[in-house]
C-alpha positions as CSV (number, residue, x, y, z in Angstrom):
1,M,-100.9,242.5,30.2
2,E,-103.8,244.4,28.7
3,L,-107.0,243.1,26.9
4,K,-106.0,245.3,24.0
5,Q,-102.7,243.4,23.7
6,L,-104.3,240.0,23.6
7,K,-106.8,241.1,21.1
8,Y,-104.0,242.4,18.9
9,F,-102.0,239.2,19.5
10,V,-105.0,237.0,18.4
11,E,-105.8,238.9,15.4
12,V,-102.1,238.7,14.3
13,A,-102.1,235.0,15.0
14,K,-105.3,234.5,12.9
15,R,-104.0,236.3,9.8
16,E,-100.3,235.6,10.1
17,H,-99.6,239.1,8.8
18,I,-99.3,242.2,10.9
19,S,-100.4,244.7,8.2
20,E,-103.7,242.6,7.4
21,A,-104.4,242.6,11.3
22,A,-103.8,246.3,11.3
23,L,-106.3,246.7,8.4
24,E,-108.9,244.5,10.2
25,L,-108.5,246.3,13.5
26,N,-108.4,249.7,11.8
27,V,-105.2,250.4,13.8
28,A,-101.8,251.5,12.8
29,Q,-99.3,248.9,12.0
30,S,-96.6,250.5,14.2
31,A,-99.3,250.3,17.2
32,I,-99.9,246.6,16.9
33,S,-96.1,245.9,16.6
34,R,-95.6,247.9,19.6
35,H,-98.0,246.0,21.6
36,I,-96.9,242.6,20.4
37,H,-93.4,243.7,21.4
38,N,-94.4,244.8,25.0
39,L,-96.4,241.6,25.4
40,E,-93.3,239.7,24.5
41,N,-91.1,241.6,27.0
42,E,-93.5,241.1,29.7
43,L,-93.8,237.2,29.1
44,E,-90.0,237.2,28.4
45,T,-90.5,235.0,25.4
46,S,-90.9,235.2,21.7
47,L,-94.5,234.7,20.4
48,F,-93.9,234.8,16.8
49,Y,-91.1,234.1,14.2
50,R,-91.0,235.6,10.8
51,R,-90.9,233.9,7.4
52,G,-90.8,236.4,4.6
53,R,-93.7,238.8,5.1
54,N,-95.7,236.5,7.2
55,V,-95.4,235.9,11.1
56,F,-96.1,232.5,12.6
57,L,-96.7,231.5,16.3
58,T,-93.8,230.0,18.2
59,A,-94.6,227.1,20.7
60,E,-94.9,229.7,23.4
61,G,-97.2,231.8,21.0
62,K,-99.6,228.7,20.3
63,Q,-99.8,228.1,24.1
64,L,-100.7,231.9,24.8
65,L,-103.3,231.8,21.9
66,E,-105.4,229.2,23.7
67,Y,-105.4,231.2,27.0
68,A,-106.0,234.4,25.1
69,K,-109.1,233.1,23.2
70,Q,-110.7,231.9,26.5
71,I,-110.0,235.1,28.3
72,L,-111.5,237.3,25.5
73,E,-114.4,235.0,25.0
74,Q,-115.0,235.3,28.8
75,V,-114.8,239.1,28.6
76,D,-117.2,239.2,25.9
77,L,-119.6,236.8,27.7
78,T,-119.3,239.0,30.9
79,L,-120.1,242.3,28.9
80,S,-123.0,240.7,27.1
81,Q,-124.5,239.5,30.3
82,F,-124.2,242.7,32.1
83,Q,-125.6,244.7,28.9
84,T,-128.6,242.2,28.9
85,Q,-129.1,242.8,32.5
86,V,-129.1,246.6,32.2
87,Q,-131.4,246.2,29.2
88,Q,-133.8,244.3,31.4
89,Q,-133.7,246.6,34.2
90,Q,-134.5,249.6,31.8
91,S,-137.7,247.9,30.6
92,V,-138.9,247.4,34.2
93,Y,-140.9,250.1,36.0
94,T,-141.7,250.1,39.6
95,I,-144.8,252.0,40.7
96,G,-145.4,253.0,44.3
97,Y,-149.0,253.6,45.3
98,V,-150.9,254.6,48.5
99,D,-153.7,252.5,49.9
100,G,-157.1,253.9,48.5
101,S,-159.2,253.9,45.5
102,I,-156.3,253.8,43.0
103,G,-155.8,250.1,44.2
104,Q,-158.9,249.4,42.6
105,I,-158.0,250.2,39.1
106,L,-154.2,250.0,39.0
107,P,-154.1,246.4,38.1
108,Q,-155.9,247.1,34.8
109,V,-153.8,250.0,34.1
110,L,-150.5,248.0,34.5
111,Q,-151.9,245.2,32.4
112,T,-152.6,247.7,29.7
113,I,-149.0,249.0,29.8
114,E,-147.6,245.7,29.6
115,N,-149.9,244.5,26.9
116,E,-149.3,247.7,24.7
117,L,-145.7,248.6,25.4
118,S,-144.1,245.1,26.1
119,L,-142.7,246.4,29.4
120,S,-142.8,244.9,32.9
121,L,-144.6,246.8,35.9
122,I,-143.8,246.1,39.6
123,P,-146.5,247.6,42.0
124,T,-145.4,248.4,45.6
125,L,-147.8,249.6,48.3
126,L,-146.3,252.5,50.2
127,D,-147.2,254.8,53.1
128,E,-148.1,258.3,52.0
129,Q,-144.9,259.8,53.7
130,E,-142.8,257.1,52.0
131,T,-143.4,257.8,48.4
132,L,-141.3,260.9,48.1
133,Q,-138.4,259.3,49.9
134,A,-138.7,256.3,47.7
135,L,-138.7,258.4,44.6
136,R,-135.5,260.3,45.7
137,A,-133.8,257.1,46.4
138,Q,-134.8,255.7,43.0
139,E,-136.4,252.7,44.7
140,I,-139.6,253.5,42.4
141,D,-139.9,255.2,39.1
142,F,-143.5,256.5,39.6
143,A,-145.6,257.3,42.8
144,L,-149.4,257.5,42.7
145,T,-150.0,259.4,45.8
146,T,-152.0,262.2,47.5
147,V,-149.0,264.0,48.8
148,T,-147.3,266.6,46.9
149,T,-144.0,268.7,47.0
150,T,-142.4,271.9,45.8
151,D,-139.1,269.9,44.9
152,P,-138.2,271.1,41.4
153,T,-136.6,267.6,40.8
154,F,-140.1,266.0,40.5
155,E,-142.8,266.3,38.0
156,I,-146.3,266.4,39.5
157,V,-149.3,265.6,37.5
158,P,-152.8,265.8,39.0
159,L,-155.0,263.0,38.1
160,V,-158.3,262.7,40.0
161,E,-159.9,263.9,43.1
162,E,-160.6,261.2,45.9
163,T,-163.8,261.9,47.7
164,Y,-165.7,260.4,50.7
165,V,-169.2,259.4,51.6
166,L,-171.1,259.0,54.8
167,Y,-173.5,256.0,55.3
168,G,-176.2,256.2,57.9
169,D,-179.9,255.1,58.7
170,L,-182.4,255.8,56.1
171,H,-184.5,257.8,58.4
172,A,-181.8,259.7,60.4
173,P,-182.4,263.3,60.1
174,M,-179.0,264.2,59.1
175,M,-179.2,261.7,56.1
176,N,-182.0,263.8,54.6
177,V,-180.4,267.2,54.9
178,P,-178.7,268.5,51.7
179,N,-175.0,268.9,52.4
180,P,-175.0,268.6,55.9
181,P,-172.1,270.7,57.7
182,L,-169.1,269.0,59.0
183,S,-169.9,270.4,62.5
184,H,-173.1,268.3,62.4
185,I,-171.4,265.2,61.4
186,L,-168.8,265.5,64.2
187,K,-171.6,265.3,66.7
188,Q,-172.6,261.8,65.6
189,P,-171.2,258.5,66.5
190,L,-168.6,257.9,63.8
191,Y,-167.0,254.9,62.3
192,L,-164.1,255.2,59.8
193,L,-163.8,252.4,57.1
194,E,-160.2,252.2,56.0
195,P,-158.4,253.4,54.0
196,I,-158.6,256.9,55.3
197,P,-155.8,259.4,55.0
198,T,-154.0,259.9,58.3
199,D,-154.6,263.6,58.5
200,F,-158.4,263.2,57.9
201,K,-158.6,260.5,60.6
202,T,-156.5,262.6,63.1
203,Y,-158.9,265.5,62.4
204,L,-162.0,263.5,63.0
205,I,-160.7,261.8,66.1
206,T,-159.6,265.1,67.5
207,H,-162.6,267.2,66.8
208,A,-165.5,264.7,67.2
209,D,-167.8,264.9,70.1
210,K,-167.9,261.2,70.6
211,P,-165.3,258.5,70.4
212,V,-164.4,257.6,66.7
213,R,-163.9,254.0,66.0
214,V,-161.8,252.6,63.0
215,L,-162.9,249.5,60.9
216,N,-161.0,247.6,58.2
217,Q,-163.7,245.3,56.8
218,E,-166.7,246.1,55.0
219,Q,-168.6,243.3,56.9
220,F,-168.0,245.1,60.1
221,A,-169.2,248.4,58.6
222,R,-172.5,246.7,57.6
223,F,-172.8,245.3,61.0
224,I,-172.6,248.9,62.4
225,L,-175.2,250.2,59.9
226,R,-177.5,247.1,60.3
227,N,-177.8,247.6,64.0
228,Q,-178.0,251.4,63.9
229,K,-174.9,251.9,66.0
230,G,-173.7,255.1,64.1
231,F,-172.7,256.4,60.9
232,V,-169.8,255.1,58.6
233,L,-167.5,257.4,56.8
234,A,-165.9,255.5,53.9
235,P,-164.1,256.2,50.6
236,T,-166.5,256.9,47.7
237,Y,-165.4,253.8,45.8
238,V,-166.6,251.6,48.6
239,N,-170.1,250.1,48.0
240,L,-171.9,249.3,51.3
241,Y,-175.1,248.3,49.6
242,S,-178.1,247.5,51.5
243,Q,-180.5,244.8,50.1
244,N,-183.4,246.1,52.0
245,Q,-182.4,249.8,51.8
246,Q,-182.0,250.1,55.5
247,W,-179.4,252.8,55.1
248,K,-178.3,255.3,52.7
249,K,-175.2,257.3,51.7
250,I,-174.5,260.9,51.1
251,S,-171.5,262.5,49.4
252,L,-169.1,264.6,51.4
253,S,-167.7,266.3,48.4
254,H,-169.1,269.6,49.7
255,T,-166.7,269.4,52.6
256,D,-162.8,269.6,52.8
257,F,-162.8,265.9,52.9
258,K,-161.2,265.2,49.5
259,K,-157.7,264.8,48.2
260,T,-156.2,265.0,44.8
261,L,-154.3,262.0,43.5
262,H,-151.1,262.8,41.7
263,L,-148.7,261.1,39.5
264,I,-145.2,262.1,40.6
265,Y,-141.8,261.1,39.1
266,R,-138.2,262.3,38.7
267,R,-137.6,264.9,35.8
268,D,-134.4,263.0,35.1
269,L,-136.0,259.6,34.8
270,Q,-134.6,258.0,31.6
271,K,-136.3,254.7,30.6
272,P,-137.5,253.4,27.4
273,L,-141.2,254.6,26.6
274,R,-141.3,256.7,29.6
275,D,-143.8,259.3,28.0
276,E,-146.0,256.5,26.6
277,V,-146.3,254.9,30.2
278,I,-147.2,258.3,31.7
279,Q,-149.8,258.8,29.0
280,I,-151.4,255.6,29.5
281,I,-151.5,256.1,33.3
282,M,-153.1,259.6,33.0
283,T,-155.6,258.5,30.5
284,H,-156.9,255.3,32.1
285,I,-157.0,256.8,35.6
286,Q,-158.8,260.0,34.6
287,Q,-161.2,258.1,32.5
288,R,-162.1,255.9,35.4
289,S,-162.3,258.6,38.0
290,V,-165.6,257.0,39.1
291,Y,-164.3,253.6,40.5
292,H,-167.5,252.0,41.4
């Protein structure tokens, strides 16, 4: 028994005429007759009897009609539910991002996309090394990350450059020298305020003359600075303000301590308004390249 047979059977029962059913279904009359005949053979019973040019349901045909309608209605409902689910999935974008300055403005960017394009955006925090793997596995649609790749299946769009600053005592000699070389910085007691890229952190810990400590709270960084325990290296967007101007900051943009934030996505990504989403991400992040 096939769905097509039940569909033809219901239409013939409804119109009580094979030729009219064929016209409605845009199918050859012979094809409908053949399917009805095969259905009767499979059920081993007659479903219609003729009276003139019309056909009418037998008792068995009436019984089958009730079942057939229920089956076809359930099939239509199932198809509709799956189509709706696919449409909903198509209108949802998952964006993976790495810890850093992008987290400061990404919520506003996502809100803009949802408001302007009526899409749903789901952010998910990933480790730098996880972003490309998540893209390949189609676990995310876009990645905002400082890693890059030569894989031709990805489109890579440079967005902004992430830089870092050094905080230190206002009167410390190094804080009053324009563009102090990294070699001088590495001789000082250093504290790293997260998030700091893993490769930067490894380099500093390996090459510094003194032990490098890691902090994860701005309050701890201010404690270090207030008590003149050392220098704090932090992302540019972090603002370790000093009410009494006890310390100051200098930019490290003259050093190699900077990374480019990229937007990466699969070239074969096919979702509604994809290009519009990309344009909003690019425009808003580049416009706010100075985060604080």
